[in-house]
C-alpha positions as CSV (number, residue, x, y, z in Angstrom):
1,M,149.8,118.7,155.5
2,N,152.3,121.0,153.9
3,V,150.9,124.6,153.7
4,S,153.4,127.4,153.1
5,R,153.3,131.2,153.0
6,D,157.0,131.3,152.3
7,L,157.6,133.7,149.4
8,D,160.1,131.4,147.6
9,V,157.5,128.6,147.7
10,R,154.8,130.9,146.5
11,N,156.9,132.2,143.6
12,A,157.6,128.6,142.6
13,Y,153.9,128.2,141.9
14,A,153.3,131.6,140.3
15,R,153.8,130.7,136.6
16,D,152.2,128.3,134.1
17,A,152.4,128.1,130.3
18,S,150.3,131.2,129.8
19,G,153.2,133.7,130.2
20,L,151.5,135.4,133.2
21,E,152.7,135.5,136.7
22,L,150.3,135.5,139.7
23,I,151.7,134.9,143.2
24,P,149.3,133.1,145.6
25,D,148.8,134.0,149.2
26,A,149.7,130.4,150.2
27,V,150.5,127.0,148.7
28,A,149.2,123.7,150.0
29,R,150.4,120.3,148.9
30,P,148.2,117.5,150.1
31,T,149.2,113.9,149.8
32,T,145.9,112.2,150.7
33,I,142.2,112.8,150.1
34,E,141.8,113.4,153.9
35,E,144.4,116.2,153.8
36,A,142.7,117.8,150.8
37,V,139.3,117.6,152.4
38,D,140.6,119.2,155.6
39,L,142.2,122.0,153.7
40,V,139.0,122.8,151.7
41,R,136.9,122.7,154.8
42,S,139.3,125.1,156.5
43,A,139.2,127.4,153.4
44,V,135.4,127.3,153.4
45,A,135.3,128.2,157.1
46,D,137.6,131.1,156.6
47,R,136.0,132.2,153.2
48,T,139.5,131.7,151.6
49,P,139.6,131.2,147.8
50,I,141.2,128.0,146.6
51,T,142.6,127.1,143.2
52,A,143.6,123.5,142.4
53,A,146.6,123.0,140.1
54,G,148.4,120.0,138.7
55,A,151.6,120.4,136.7
56,Q,150.7,124.0,135.7
57,T,150.8,123.5,132.0
58,S,147.8,125.7,131.4
59,T,148.1,128.1,128.5
60,T,145.2,130.3,129.8
61,A,146.4,131.0,133.4
62,A,143.9,128.6,134.8
63,S,146.4,127.1,137.2
64,I,147.8,130.2,138.8
65,V,146.1,132.7,141.1
66,D,147.0,135.9,143.1
67,R,144.6,135.4,146.0
68,G,143.9,132.6,148.4
69,V,145.5,129.2,148.4
70,L,147.1,127.5,145.4
71,L,146.3,123.8,146.0
72,S,148.9,121.7,144.3
73,M,147.7,118.2,143.6
74,A,151.0,117.0,142.2
75,A,151.8,114.8,145.1
76,M,148.6,112.8,144.7
77,A,150.0,110.8,141.8
78,K,149.2,107.2,142.2
79,T,147.4,104.8,139.9
80,L,145.1,103.1,142.4
81,D,143.7,100.3,140.3
82,V,143.6,99.0,136.7
83,D,141.0,96.5,135.5
84,P,142.2,95.2,132.1
85,V,139.0,93.2,131.6
86,S,136.5,96.1,132.2
87,L,139.0,98.5,130.6
88,V,138.9,100.9,133.6
89,A,141.6,102.7,135.6
90,R,141.2,104.5,138.9
91,V,143.8,107.2,139.5
92,Q,144.7,110.2,141.6
93,P,144.6,113.6,139.9
94,G,148.4,114.2,140.0
95,V,149.2,111.2,137.7
96,T,150.5,112.4,134.4
97,V,149.0,111.2,131.2
98,G,152.4,110.0,130.0
99,A,153.1,108.0,133.1
100,L,149.7,106.4,133.1
101,N,150.1,105.3,129.5
102,A,153.5,103.9,130.1
103,Q,152.0,101.7,132.8
104,L,149.0,100.8,130.7
105,A,151.1,99.9,127.7
106,E,152.5,96.9,129.6
107,M,148.9,95.6,129.7
108,G,148.2,96.4,126.0
109,L,146.0,99.4,127.0
110,R,145.8,103.1,126.6
111,F,144.1,106.2,128.0
112,A,143.2,107.7,124.6
113,P,143.4,111.5,125.1
114,D,146.9,112.7,124.2
115,P,147.6,116.3,125.1
116,T,150.8,117.6,123.6
117,S,152.3,118.0,127.0
118,E,151.3,114.4,128.0
119,H,154.5,113.8,130.1
120,D,153.7,116.9,132.2
121,A,149.9,117.2,131.9
122,T,148.1,115.6,134.9
123,I,144.9,113.6,134.8
124,G,143.2,116.2,137.0
125,G,144.3,119.0,134.7
126,A,143.1,117.1,131.6
127,I,139.7,116.6,133.2
128,A,139.5,120.2,134.3
129,C,140.0,121.6,130.8
130,N,138.6,118.6,128.8
131,A,142.0,118.2,127.2
132,S,142.5,116.7,123.8
133,G,145.3,116.2,121.3
134,A,146.1,114.7,118.0
135,R,144.3,111.4,118.6
136,S,141.0,113.2,119.5
137,L,140.1,112.9,115.8
138,R,139.5,109.3,116.4
139,Y,138.8,109.0,120.1
140,G,137.4,112.4,121.1
141,P,138.5,114.6,124.0
142,T,138.9,113.7,127.7
143,R,135.1,114.0,128.4
144,A,134.3,110.8,126.7
145,H,136.8,108.8,128.8
146,V,135.8,109.9,132.3
147,R,133.5,107.5,134.1
148,S,133.4,109.1,137.5
149,V,135.1,111.6,139.8
150,H,135.5,112.0,143.5
151,L,135.1,115.7,144.1
152,I,135.4,118.0,147.1
153,N,132.6,120.6,146.7
154,G,132.2,124.1,148.0
155,S,130.7,122.8,151.3
156,G,133.8,120.8,152.0
157,Q,132.0,117.5,151.3
158,L,133.6,114.6,149.4
159,V,131.1,113.5,146.8
160,H,131.2,110.7,144.2
161,L,129.8,111.6,140.8
162,R,129.3,108.7,138.4
163,R,127.9,108.6,134.9
164,P,124.5,106.8,134.7
165,Q,124.8,103.4,133.2
166,L,121.3,103.5,131.6
167,E,120.6,103.3,127.9
168,K,117.4,105.2,128.3
169,N,116.4,108.0,130.7
170,T,113.8,110.7,130.5
171,V,114.0,112.1,134.1
172,G,114.8,115.8,134.2
173,F,116.5,118.2,131.8
174,F,119.3,116.5,129.8
175,A,121.7,119.1,131.2
176,A,121.1,117.8,134.8
177,Q,121.2,114.0,134.1
178,D,125.0,113.6,134.2
179,P,126.9,115.7,136.7
180,V,130.2,114.3,135.6
181,D,129.8,116.4,132.5
182,W,129.5,119.5,134.8
183,I,133.0,118.8,136.1
184,V,134.8,117.9,132.9
185,G,135.9,121.2,131.4
186,S,134.9,123.3,134.5
187,E,138.5,124.4,135.0
188,G,138.5,124.0,138.8
189,T,135.5,126.3,139.3
190,L,133.2,123.7,140.8
191,G,135.4,121.7,143.1
192,V,138.6,119.8,143.7
193,I,139.1,116.5,141.9
194,V,140.8,114.0,144.2
195,E,140.2,110.8,142.2
196,A,138.9,109.7,138.8
197,E,137.8,106.6,137.1
198,L,138.8,106.4,133.5
199,S,137.7,104.4,130.5
200,L,140.6,102.7,128.6
201,V,141.0,101.4,125.1
202,P,143.1,98.5,123.8
203,L,146.3,99.5,122.1
204,P,146.1,99.0,118.3
205,A,147.9,96.0,117.0
206,H,150.0,98.3,114.8
207,E,150.2,102.0,114.1
208,L,151.6,103.7,111.0
209,G,152.6,107.3,110.6
210,L,152.9,109.3,107.4
211,A,154.3,112.8,106.8
212,L,153.1,114.1,103.5
213,P,154.7,117.2,102.0
214,F,152.6,119.7,100.0
215,T,153.5,122.5,97.6
216,G,151.1,124.8,99.3
217,E,148.8,125.3,102.3
218,H,145.6,125.1,100.4
219,E,146.5,121.8,98.9
220,A,147.4,120.4,102.3
221,L,144.1,121.5,103.8
222,A,142.1,120.2,100.8
223,F,143.8,116.9,101.4
224,V,142.7,117.0,105.1
225,A,139.1,117.7,104.1
226,A,139.1,114.8,101.6
227,A,140.6,112.5,104.1
228,R,137.8,113.3,106.6
229,E,135.1,112.9,104.1
230,R,136.3,109.6,102.8
231,G,137.6,108.4,106.1
232,D,134.7,106.2,107.2
233,A,134.6,104.2,104.0
234,A,136.9,102.8,101.4
235,P,139.4,103.6,99.9
236,V,140.8,105.4,103.0
237,Q,140.3,104.4,106.6
238,R,139.6,106.9,109.4
239,P,143.0,108.0,110.7
240,Q,143.8,108.7,114.4
241,C,145.0,112.2,113.6
242,L,145.4,114.7,110.8
243,E,148.0,117.3,111.9
244,F,148.8,120.4,109.8
245,F,152.1,122.5,109.7
246,D,152.3,125.7,107.8
247,E,155.6,126.8,106.2
248,S,156.9,128.4,109.4
249,A,155.9,125.5,111.6
250,L,157.4,123.1,109.1
251,A,160.7,125.0,109.2
252,I,160.9,124.5,113.0
253,A,160.1,120.8,112.7
254,R,162.7,120.5,110.0
255,D,165.3,122.0,112.3
256,A,164.4,119.3,114.9
257,V,164.8,116.5,112.3
258,G,167.9,118.0,110.7
259,G,169.3,117.7,107.2
260,S,167.2,118.5,104.2
261,W,164.0,116.8,105.5
262,M,160.9,118.0,103.5
263,Q,163.2,120.7,102.0
264,S,161.0,121.6,99.1
265,A,157.6,121.5,100.9
266,K,155.6,124.6,101.8
267,A,153.2,122.7,104.1
268,L,153.0,119.3,105.8
269,V,150.3,117.0,107.0
270,Y,151.1,114.3,109.4
271,L,148.6,111.4,109.9
272,E,148.5,108.2,111.8
273,Q,146.6,105.1,110.9
274,A,145.8,102.4,113.5
275,F,145.2,98.8,112.7
276,E,143.1,96.7,115.0
277,A,144.7,93.4,113.9
278,D,147.9,92.3,112.3
279,E,146.6,93.0,108.9
280,E,148.6,93.9,105.8
281,T,149.5,97.6,105.9
282,D,150.7,97.9,102.3
283,A,147.2,98.2,100.8
284,V,146.2,100.9,103.2
285,L,149.5,102.8,102.7
286,D,148.9,102.6,98.9
287,R,145.4,104.2,99.4
288,W,146.8,107.0,101.4
289,L,149.5,107.6,98.8
290,S,147.0,107.6,96.1
291,L,144.9,110.2,97.8
292,G,147.9,112.4,98.5
293,E,148.9,112.3,94.9
294,Q,145.5,113.8,94.0
295,F,146.6,116.9,95.9
296,G,150.2,117.1,94.5
297,V,152.1,114.9,96.9
298,D,155.2,113.2,95.4
299,A,155.2,109.7,96.8
300,A,159.0,109.6,96.8
301,D,159.1,112.5,99.3
302,I,156.7,110.9,101.9
303,A,158.2,109.9,105.2
304,V,156.9,106.7,106.7
305,Y,157.0,105.9,110.4
306,A,156.3,102.2,110.7
307,D,157.4,101.1,114.2
308,A,157.3,102.3,117.8
309,A,160.7,104.0,117.6
310,A,159.9,105.8,114.4
311,L,156.6,107.0,115.8
312,R,158.5,108.4,118.8
313,D,160.7,110.3,116.4
314,A,157.6,111.7,114.7
315,R,156.2,112.8,118.0
316,R,159.4,114.7,118.7
317,F,159.3,116.7,115.5
318,R,155.6,117.5,116.1
319,H,156.2,118.6,119.6
320,A,159.2,120.7,118.6
321,V,157.0,123.4,117.3
322,P,155.1,124.3,120.5
323,A,158.3,123.8,122.5
324,H,160.2,126.2,120.3
325,M,157.5,128.8,120.4
326,N,157.3,128.5,124.2
327,E,161.0,129.2,124.5
328,R,160.7,132.3,122.2
329,G,157.7,133.6,124.2
330,S,159.5,133.1,127.5
331,A,162.5,135.1,126.3
332,R,160.2,138.1,125.7
333,R,158.6,138.2,129.2
334,P,161.2,140.5,130.7
335,H,160.4,143.0,127.9
336,G,156.6,142.9,128.5
337,G,155.9,140.4,125.7
338,R,155.1,136.8,125.5
339,K,153.7,134.1,123.2
340,V,150.0,134.5,122.3
341,S,148.4,131.3,121.3
342,T,144.9,130.9,119.8
343,D,142.8,127.8,120.4
344,W,139.8,128.5,118.1
345,A,138.2,125.9,115.8
346,V,135.8,126.0,112.9
347,P,134.0,123.2,111.0
348,Y,136.9,121.5,109.2
349,R,135.6,122.3,105.7
350,R,136.0,126.0,106.5
351,L,139.5,125.8,107.9
352,A,141.3,127.1,104.8
353,D,139.0,130.1,104.6
354,A,139.4,130.8,108.3
355,L,143.2,130.8,108.1
356,D,143.1,133.0,105.0
357,S,141.0,135.5,106.8
358,A,143.1,135.3,110.0
359,R,146.2,136.1,108.0
360,R,144.6,139.0,106.2
361,L,143.7,140.5,109.6
362,A,147.3,140.2,110.8
363,D,148.5,142.0,107.6
364,V,146.0,144.8,108.0
365,H,147.3,145.5,111.5
366,G,151.0,145.1,110.6
367,V,151.4,142.1,112.8
368,E,154.0,139.4,112.0
369,Q,152.2,136.3,110.8
370,A,151.6,133.5,113.4
371,V,153.3,130.1,113.2
372,T,150.3,127.9,112.6
373,Y,150.0,124.2,113.2
374,G,147.7,121.6,114.9
375,H,144.7,119.5,114.6
376,A,143.4,120.3,111.1
377,G,141.3,117.2,111.0
378,N,139.1,118.8,113.7
379,G,139.2,122.2,112.1
380,H,141.4,123.2,115.1
381,P,144.7,125.0,114.4
382,H,147.0,126.7,116.9
383,Q,148.2,130.2,115.8
384,N,151.3,131.2,117.8
385,F,152.3,134.9,117.8
386,I,155.3,136.3,119.5
387,A,154.9,139.7,121.1
388,N,158.3,141.2,121.6
389,D,157.0,143.9,124.0
390,A,153.9,145.3,125.5
391,D,153.0,147.4,122.4
392,E,153.2,144.3,120.2
393,L,151.1,142.4,122.7
394,R,148.3,144.9,122.5
395,Q,148.4,144.8,118.7
396,I,148.3,141.0,118.6
397,N,145.5,140.8,121.1
398,G,143.5,143.1,118.8
399,V,144.2,140.9,115.8
400,V,143.1,137.8,117.9
401,D,139.9,139.5,119.0
402,E,139.0,140.3,115.4
403,T,139.9,136.7,114.4
404,I,137.6,135.3,117.1
405,A,134.7,137.4,115.8
406,M,135.3,136.0,112.3
407,V,135.6,132.4,113.7
408,L,132.3,132.7,115.5
409,G,130.7,134.0,112.3
410,M,131.8,130.7,110.7
411,G,130.1,128.6,113.4
412,G,133.3,128.1,115.3
413,T,134.4,128.3,118.9
414,V,136.9,130.5,120.8
415,A,138.5,127.5,122.6
416,A,138.6,123.9,121.5
417,E,140.9,122.2,124.0
418,H,142.7,124.6,126.3
419,G,139.7,126.2,128.0
420,L,139.2,129.9,128.9
421,G,141.0,130.2,132.2
422,K,141.7,133.9,133.0
423,L,143.2,134.9,129.7
424,K,140.2,134.1,127.5
425,R,137.2,134.4,129.9
426,H,136.1,137.7,128.2
427,W,135.0,135.7,125.2
428,L,132.5,133.6,127.1
429,R,129.8,136.2,126.8
430,V,130.7,136.6,123.1
431,Q,130.0,132.9,122.3
432,L,127.2,131.9,124.8
433,S,123.7,133.3,125.2
434,P,122.4,134.9,128.4
435,A,120.4,131.7,129.1
436,Q,123.5,129.5,128.8
437,L,125.4,131.8,131.1
438,D,122.6,131.6,133.7
439,V,122.7,127.8,133.6
440,M,126.4,127.9,134.2
441,Q,126.0,130.3,137.1
442,A,123.3,128.1,138.6
443,I,125.6,125.0,138.6
444,K,128.4,127.1,140.1
445,N,126.0,128.3,142.8
446,A,124.9,124.7,143.6
447,L,128.4,123.3,143.9
448,D,130.3,126.3,145.1
449,P,127.8,128.5,146.9
450,L,130.4,130.8,148.4
451,G,132.3,131.2,145.1
452,L,135.6,130.2,146.5
453,F,136.9,127.8,143.8
454,A,139.3,129.0,141.1
455,P,138.5,132.8,141.3
456,G,139.0,134.4,137.9
457,N,138.6,131.3,135.8
458,V,135.9,131.1,133.2
459,L,133.2,133.1,134.9
């Protein structure tokens, strides 16, 4: 097994997408379950902290650490088995979501969760933070698609946790009935995932994307709310995603597309509609256009993405926004700044009010407005601020703290898909009650009695 204390190797694993840098004491890169088990057992014997990592795309510093061993699972990247009849895949944790879906597409299947960084994000990482993406509006986050996990616990034991297959069960507290749910979203604090069994879905027969330009942000968000409320019944079917771009985010996407694309728009909503059979799409398209017109959309300005190549083009302009903001944030790191990204969510009907309040808070503190985009259909935007230096970073963090207090007052959450990691763990006690925290600590003590896994994450 490759375990290194070489500084160059350690530096190579010291950064993720959070903008922080933490240099581990050592780096281990197992290629088999047996190697991973041996390493964890050795760490337990020596009381050495251990933090598992995949492709290190975490925005919350969950995949970096400055003490103990950084356990890179990237080399365990095999798809072990796919059962197209039972709709199940068995994979190692280092497989990326994008690579898995490329393989599954040849069988007419899909792993439904679609984190933005799907070509970098690993299955182990997706499980660790309960990742989601645009399609979570239809399919839900990763949690719903994990059938079982093989986990190395804090005693160095390899255990297999499987969801119960019962339709009815009254034994024990509900929180204890399905230990798979303990692992999904635990951010590496309960053990090391070395294998997972995933539920798959059939690929839709056809998918249609629409980019709808709006004259203002409120009109765009009112359209999103109407689409949600009418989505389960005629005249509009439930879409796969409802993605929002404010004026600043739209400008970045426009640069990626080029030309005068959506030139007169002040906000944009991108949606995708899936069709389970080769049915006629014109009628559904007409219904979406009709709903859009009720909120000021000019049908002549709508962009339609009607085939696989066009949908890939749409994904590129959508992903251009976080990529652009990541580049801007990285350029400010030498000056003490970075990108600050929020991950809060509110009930979707309250999103417009929440964004108005968030922007007022930025104005009050003299902070440049965030670039805002993301999963409006779930009430879940991403606000991306750029702190040019350490002083601006402190100001922005103050604005975000006040925004989070406002969001919680609206019945929201501080983190909807990226987890808490190290950057956001201080909000755990703001959102959860003492009783909930005690339950979390009890589970931690049961699976990691020495407290060695992922120090600094979440708890």
